[in-house]
C-alpha positions in Angstrom: -33.6 -18.0 7.4 -31.9 -21.1 8.5 -28.1 -21.2 8.0 -28.4 -24.2 5.6 -30.8 -22.2 3.4 -28.3 -19.3 3.0 -27.6 -18.9 -0.8 -24.0 -17.7 -0.1 -23.4 -20.9 2.0 -24.7 -22.9 -0.9 -22.5 -21.2 -3.5 -19.4 -21.4 -1.2 -20.0 -25.2 -0.8 -19.4 -25.5 -4.5 -16.8 -22.8 -5.3 -15.3 -22.0 -1.9 -12.0 -23.1 -0.6 -8.4 -22.1 -1.0 -7.8 -23.3 -4.6 -11.2 -23.8 -6.3 -11.7 -20.1 -7.2 -8.1 -19.9 -8.5 -8.6 -23.1 -10.5 -11.8 -21.6 -12.0 -10.0 -18.3 -12.8 -7.5 -20.2 -15.0 -10.0 -22.5 -16.5 -12.0 -19.4 -17.9 -9.0 -19.0 -20.3 -9.5 -22.6 -21.7 -8.8 -26.2 -20.9 -5.6 -27.1 -19.1 -3.8 -30.3 -18.3 -3.2 -31.3 -14.7 0.5 -30.5 -14.9 -0.3 -27.0 -16.3 -2.7 -26.3 -13.3 -0.1 -27.7 -10.9 2.5 -25.2 -12.3 0.0 -22.4 -12.0 -0.7 -23.2 -8.4 2.8 -24.1 -7.0 1.6 -23.8 -3.4 -1.1 -26.4 -3.9 -0.2 -30.0 -3.2 -0.9 -32.5 -5.8 -3.3 -34.2 -3.5 -5.3 -31.0 -2.7 -5.4 -30.0 -6.3 -6.7 -33.4 -7.2 -9.4 -33.3 -4.5 -10.5 -29.8 -5.5 -10.8 -30.8 -9.1 -12.7 -33.9 -8.3 -15.1 -31.8 -6.1 -15.7 -29.3 -9.0 -16.3 -32.2 -11.4 -18.7 -33.8 -9.0 -20.7 -30.6 -8.8 -20.8 -30.3 -12.6 -18.5 -27.2 -12.8 -15.5 -28.9 -14.4 -15.2 -31.6 -17.0 -12.3 -34.1 -17.0 -11.4 -35.5 -20.4 -9.1 -38.5 -20.5 -7.1 -39.2 -23.7 -6.2 -42.8 -24.0 -2.6 -42.6 -25.0 0.8 -43.2 -23.6 1.7 -41.2 -21.5 -1.8 -40.6 -20.3 -3.2 -37.2 -20.9 -6.0 -35.6 -18.9 -7.5 -32.1 -19.5 -9.8 -30.1 -17.3 -12.3 -27.5 -18.7 -15.4 -25.7 -17.6 -18.8 -27.3 -18.4 -21.5 -25.1 -19.8 -22.9 -25.0 -16.2 -19.4 -23.9 -14.9 -19.3 -21.1 -17.4 -22.4 -19.6 -15.7 -20.0 -18.6 -12.9 -18.2 -16.1 -15.3 -20.1 -13.1 -14.0 -19.4 -14.0 -10.4 -15.7 -14.6 -11.0 -15.5 -11.3 -13.0 -16.9 -9.4 -10.1 -14.7 -11.2 -7.7 -11.7 -10.2 -9.8 -12.7 -6.6 -10.0 -13.2 -6.5 -6.2 -9.8 -8.2 -5.7 -8.0 -5.7 -8.0 -9.7 -2.7 -6.2 -8.9 -4.2 -2.8 -5.2 -4.8 -3.8 -5.0 -1.1 -4.9 -6.6 0.0 -1.6 -4.0 -2.1 0.4 -1.2 -0.6 -1.7 -2.4 3.0 -1.2 -3.1 2.7 2.6 -0.5 0.1 3.6 -1.3 -3.2 5.1 -0.7 -2.3 8.7 -3.3 0.5 9.0 -4.9 0.7 12.4 -7.9 2.8 11.5 -10.4 0.1 10.4 -13.3 2.5 9.9 -11.2 4.6 7.5 -10.0 1.3 5.7 -13.6 0.2 5.2 -14.6 3.6 3.8 -11.6 3.6 1.4 -12.4 0.0 0.2 -16.0 1.1 -0.3 -15.0 4.0 -2.6 -12.3 1.9 -4.3 -14.9 -0.7 -5.3 -17.5 1.8 -6.4 -15.1 3.8 -8.4 -13.6 0.9 -10.2 -14.9 0.9 -13.9 
């Protein structure tokens, strides 16, 4: 398989990056104004958040609704197509929760990588 044909690469081109998955996580709760998303992601610059939202909008994942009022109001929400990512995001959240628990149990500075990999495997499998 050629690298450009890899389905994981294709998916990550749409939802990959530092902020996109987190934006999606918050949008699964409902629509949010730009300022709300900005407060939820305090480490993201305004420019980066704007860029990530535009890319998600371009790819049909996020809808941007502009209310013509003063002051201007813009809301972002998931499109029907964006909502198809719910299963993927739920699994990612489950894995992240299990991984976080594994790190808390074993400590972050463990030097036995084989043991860490085995622990993570069991933590993910045993997660309900």
